[in-house]
C-alpha positions as CSV (number, residue, x, y, z in Angstrom):
1,M,0.0,0.0,0.0
2,N,2.8,2.4,0.9
3,V,4.6,1.6,-2.3
4,F,1.5,2.2,-4.4
5,A,0.9,5.6,-2.6
6,A,4.5,6.6,-3.2
7,F,4.1,5.7,-6.9
8,K,0.9,7.7,-7.2
9,K,2.5,10.7,-5.5
10,S,5.2,10.8,-8.1
11,N,2.8,11.1,-11.0
12,I,2.5,14.4,-12.7
13,D,-0.9,15.9,-13.4
14,F,0.2,19.2,-15.1
15,M,3.4,20.7,-16.4
16,V,3.9,24.5,-16.1
17,V,6.6,25.8,-18.5
18,G,8.2,29.3,-18.3
19,L,9.9,30.4,-21.4
20,G,13.2,32.2,-21.5
21,N,16.9,31.9,-22.3
22,P,19.5,30.4,-19.9
23,G,22.5,32.5,-18.8
24,K,23.0,35.5,-16.5
25,Q,23.1,37.9,-19.4
26,Y,19.4,37.1,-20.2
27,E,18.1,37.1,-16.6
28,K,16.3,40.5,-16.6
29,T,15.4,40.7,-20.3
30,R,11.8,40.9,-21.6
31,H,12.1,37.4,-23.1
32,N,12.7,35.9,-19.7
33,V,9.5,36.7,-17.9
34,G,8.4,33.1,-18.1
35,F,11.5,32.0,-16.2
36,C,10.7,34.6,-13.6
37,V,7.1,33.3,-13.1
38,I,8.5,29.8,-12.6
39,D,10.9,31.1,-10.0
40,T,7.9,32.7,-8.3
41,V,6.1,29.3,-8.3
42,A,9.2,27.6,-6.9
43,N,9.4,30.2,-4.1
44,K,5.7,29.8,-3.3
45,C,6.1,26.1,-3.1
46,S,9.4,26.2,-1.2
47,V,11.3,24.2,-3.8
48,D,14.6,24.7,-5.7
49,I,14.3,24.3,-9.4
50,K,17.7,22.9,-10.2
51,K,17.3,19.4,-11.5
52,L,18.5,19.1,-15.1
53,K,16.2,16.8,-17.1
54,F,14.7,16.9,-20.6
55,S,17.2,19.7,-21.4
56,A,15.5,21.8,-18.8
57,L,15.6,22.8,-15.1
58,T,12.7,21.0,-13.5
59,E,11.2,20.3,-10.1
60,K,8.0,18.7,-8.8
61,C,5.7,20.6,-6.5
62,V,2.1,20.7,-5.4
63,L,0.0,23.5,-6.8
64,G,-3.8,23.8,-6.7
65,G,-3.9,20.4,-5.0
66,K,-2.2,18.7,-8.0
67,N,1.2,17.3,-8.7
68,V,2.9,19.8,-11.0
69,L,6.2,19.7,-12.8
70,I,7.7,23.2,-13.2
71,V,10.0,23.6,-16.1
72,K,12.6,26.1,-17.4
73,P,13.9,24.9,-20.8
74,Q,17.6,25.3,-21.2
75,T,17.6,25.0,-25.0
76,F,17.3,28.7,-25.6
77,M,14.0,30.2,-26.6
78,N,13.8,29.1,-30.3
79,N,14.1,25.4,-29.3
80,S,11.9,25.4,-26.2
81,G,9.7,22.7,-27.7
82,E,12.5,20.1,-27.5
83,A,12.3,20.2,-23.7
84,V,8.6,20.6,-23.5
85,G,7.9,17.8,-25.9
86,A,10.3,15.4,-24.2
87,A,8.8,16.0,-20.8
88,A,5.2,15.8,-22.0
89,R,5.9,12.5,-23.7
90,F,7.7,11.1,-20.6
91,Y,4.8,11.9,-18.3
92,K,2.1,11.2,-20.9
93,L,0.6,14.6,-20.6
94,P,-1.9,15.8,-23.3
95,P,-1.4,19.3,-24.6
96,E,-4.2,20.7,-22.5
97,R,-2.2,19.8,-19.3
98,V,0.8,21.8,-20.5
99,I,0.6,25.4,-19.3
100,V,3.0,27.8,-20.9
101,V,4.0,31.3,-19.7
102,C,5.7,33.7,-22.0
103,D,6.3,37.3,-23.0
104,D,4.1,39.2,-25.5
105,I,5.2,42.4,-27.2
106,S,1.6,43.1,-28.4
107,L,0.4,43.7,-24.8
108,P,1.3,46.7,-22.7
109,C,3.7,46.2,-19.8
110,G,1.9,44.5,-16.9
111,A,-1.0,43.2,-19.0
112,I,-1.7,39.5,-18.8
113,R,-3.8,37.3,-21.0
114,L,-4.9,33.7,-21.0
115,R,-5.6,31.8,-24.2
116,M,-6.4,28.1,-24.1
117,K,-5.2,27.5,-27.6
118,G,-4.0,29.3,-30.7
119,S,-1.2,30.0,-33.1
120,A,2.3,31.1,-32.1
121,G,1.6,34.7,-33.1
122,G,5.2,35.2,-34.2
123,H,6.6,33.9,-30.9
124,N,9.5,31.5,-31.7
125,G,9.2,29.7,-28.3
126,L,5.5,29.0,-28.9
127,K,6.2,28.0,-32.5
128,S,8.7,25.4,-31.3
129,I,6.3,24.1,-28.7
130,N,3.5,23.8,-31.3
131,S,5.9,21.8,-33.5
132,H,7.1,19.4,-30.8
133,L,3.6,18.9,-29.2
134,G,2.0,18.6,-32.6
135,S,-0.8,20.8,-31.3
136,E,-1.8,24.4,-30.6
137,A,-4.4,23.3,-28.1
138,Y,-2.5,24.1,-24.8
139,P,-3.1,27.0,-22.4
140,R,-0.7,29.9,-22.5
141,I,-0.5,32.9,-20.3
142,K,1.1,35.9,-22.0
143,I,2.7,38.7,-20.0
144,G,2.9,42.1,-21.8
145,V,6.4,43.5,-22.2
146,G,5.4,46.4,-24.4
147,E,5.7,47.1,-28.1
148,K,8.9,48.1,-29.9
149,P,9.4,51.8,-29.7
150,H,9.2,52.1,-33.5
151,P,8.6,49.6,-36.4
152,D,12.2,49.6,-37.5
153,Y,13.5,48.6,-34.1
154,D,15.1,45.1,-34.3
155,L,12.7,42.6,-32.6
156,A,15.6,40.5,-31.2
157,D,17.2,43.6,-29.7
158,W,13.9,44.5,-28.1
159,V,13.0,41.2,-26.5
160,L,16.6,40.6,-25.4
161,G,16.7,44.0,-23.9
162,V,16.1,45.0,-20.3
163,P,13.0,47.0,-19.6
164,S,13.2,50.3,-17.8
165,A,12.8,50.3,-14.0
166,E,9.3,51.5,-14.3
167,D,8.3,48.9,-16.9
168,A,10.0,46.2,-15.0
169,K,8.1,47.1,-11.9
170,L,4.8,46.9,-13.8
171,I,5.7,43.5,-15.2
172,E,6.9,42.0,-11.9
173,S,3.8,43.2,-10.1
174,R,1.7,40.8,-12.1
175,Y,3.6,37.6,-11.4
176,G,1.4,36.8,-8.5
177,D,-1.7,37.1,-10.7
178,V,-0.1,34.8,-13.2
179,V,0.5,32.2,-10.5
180,K,-3.1,32.5,-9.3
181,T,-4.3,31.9,-12.9
182,I,-2.1,28.8,-13.1
183,E,-3.6,27.5,-9.8
184,L,-7.1,28.0,-11.1
185,L,-6.3,26.1,-14.3
186,V,-4.7,23.3,-12.4
187,E,-7.8,23.1,-10.2
188,G,-9.9,22.6,-13.3
189,D,-11.7,26.0,-13.2
190,V,-11.0,27.2,-16.7
191,D,-13.8,29.8,-16.8
192,K,-12.7,31.3,-13.5
193,A,-9.1,31.3,-14.6
194,M,-10.0,33.0,-17.9
195,N,-12.2,35.6,-16.1
196,Y,-9.6,36.3,-13.4
197,C,-6.6,36.6,-15.8
198,N,-8.3,38.5,-18.6
199,R,-10.2,40.8,-16.2
200,S,-6.8,41.7,-14.8
201,V,-5.5,43.0,-18.1
202,K,-4.6,46.6,-17.7
């Protein structure tokens, strides 16, 4: 009985993936807000996310009453799907149980938006995940990092740049709301998660 209980406890119900790039030089960039949310979850659950598996830093925790694997792919943004696909296959998780957190330049700083499925919308990390999961039907929570200052501004320079202190404060102030949205999704209350997250868009 104890062996069975231990086995059940090790099962993963959901995976929560924060997108970003590994390395100190990228830590505070716009593209790394997904990593920051995962760090917030890890802190909330009092775990250290430092196990390297599936080409990602991973850790198991309990969130919303479910066993959750939190993931920070170490493949660099454009190949995020390699880690996500490998972990999803290992734990036999369908796309709808893979929750992805990423930046969005089409949303103002501090805005957050939940979508249960959809195209990559030009985001290379999501594009890679779509390819490796073979599906667009997974929830993603987007955190606004603001638009480029003008159309000719290089996109890579913008997302790999560090936001101003004011913008960073706006973005960081929403991490708690993103975590709350994740908890609602994990609890199975999609409508409440959608209302909570999208009502919170500023």
